N, C-alpha and C positions, 0 to 999 in steps of 0.2 A: 312270601316264600313258604310253601308248604312241604312239610316232611312228612311222609308216608312211613309208616310203621312196618310197610313192605319193602322199604329199601330204597325209596327214589325220592327225589325232590323236583318240585317245578314251580316256577315263579306264575301266582293266579292274579287275575283282575281284583281290584278291592271288593269285597262283600262277596267273592265265591267261596264255596264250600262244597264239600262232598255231596252229591244228592243222590247218588245209588252206588252201592257195592255187590257185585255179585263174583261168586267163587264155585269153580267146580275144581275135580281132582287135576292137580297140576297147572291151573291157570287163574288169575282173578282179573277184573276190572273193576277201576273206579272212576266213576263219571262226575265231572266237577261242573258247576253253575252256580246261578244266582236266581232268587225269586224274582220273576217279571223279566228274567233276561232270556231269550229263546236259544242263545247260543249255549254249547258244552264243548268241553274237551273229557275224552275218554282214554285212561292209560289202560291198556291191556299188558299183562305179563303171562308167560307161558314158559314151562319146562319142557315141552314136547315139539319144539319147532324142528323143520327140517333144515338141511343147508343152505336152501336156496331162498331168498326173501320174495324174489318175484313167483316162485312156485306156489309158495304159500298164499298169496293172494289169490293166484289162479285157481289151485286147486282146492284150498282148505277153506278160503272166506269168500271168494265170488258166488259158489252155488248157493250159500246161505241168503247172500245180499239181493240175488237175484228172484228171491221169493218175496221181497220187500215190496210194498204196495209203492208204485209210481217209480222204480227203479232204473237209473238210467247212467251207465258207465260214461264216464268222459275219458275220451283218449284212453291210450293204452296204460299198462301196468309200466311205470317208469324204475329201471335199475337205478341206484344212487347210492351215495354214503352218507352215514349220519355219525357224527363223533368218532369217525374214523372205523364204524362197523360197515360191514354190507347192510342194504338197506333196499328198500322199494317203496314207491308211492302210487296209490290208487286213489282216483277223484270220481266222485258220484254224488248224483240227485236222487231224492227219494221224497217220497210223500207227494200230496197233489194240493192245487189250490193255493190257499193262505199257509199250509203246512208244508209247503215244498220247501226242502232244505238242500244245501250241499255240504259234502264231506271231503276232507281231506286226510287218507290214512298214509300214516308213513310207518311201516314195520322194518325193524333192524334186529338183526342177530347179535347175542352179547356172548356167545360161546357156550360149550357144554350142552346144546340143543335149547337153549334158553333163549328168549325174545321179548321184546317188547313192541307196543305200537302205541302211537298217539293219533288220536283222530279227532279232528277240529270240525264241528258242525255248525252252521250259522243258517239263517235264513236264505233261501237261493237268491234273492234279488239284493241281498247285503254284502255277498261275498267280497264284493272288490272295495267294502268302505274301508277307509284309511283306518281305522280303530279296529276293523277285523284283520286287515293285514299285519298290523302291528302286532296284535295279540299273538297270531301265529308265530311271527316270528320270536316273540319273546318267548313263548312254549319251547321252540326249538333251541333257542340259546340257552336257557337257563336249566333245560332238563338235565338230571343228572342221577347216575345210578351207581 
């Protein structure tokens, strides 16, 4: 179990650690992974979220994602809940050739204009591997704020 100084915790696969941290005013992103493992989990926190998680993906996130090489949205933005909070899921492909990846992003509101998102990225052709599906379910089950 990784306990972040930023106030969240999540169970990570053995050998995983923080590989990148980005911080801007009112927000941060911590990306986890392991050497030689192409999969990543990114946890983003914001203090400037609007009241609708579907609108956040559509209006705030998608315009930037569309500029990513090889971006292809998979289906629509799906409203859901996560641990009792309003949430929305977005899936997409990005990259090309051997570097093509698939990402599921789940953004959820935690009140007071604050939100988290969890982005799970794997090689596109390995998305449905049992280990990858299990890892995603573990992240969702163990994430705490």
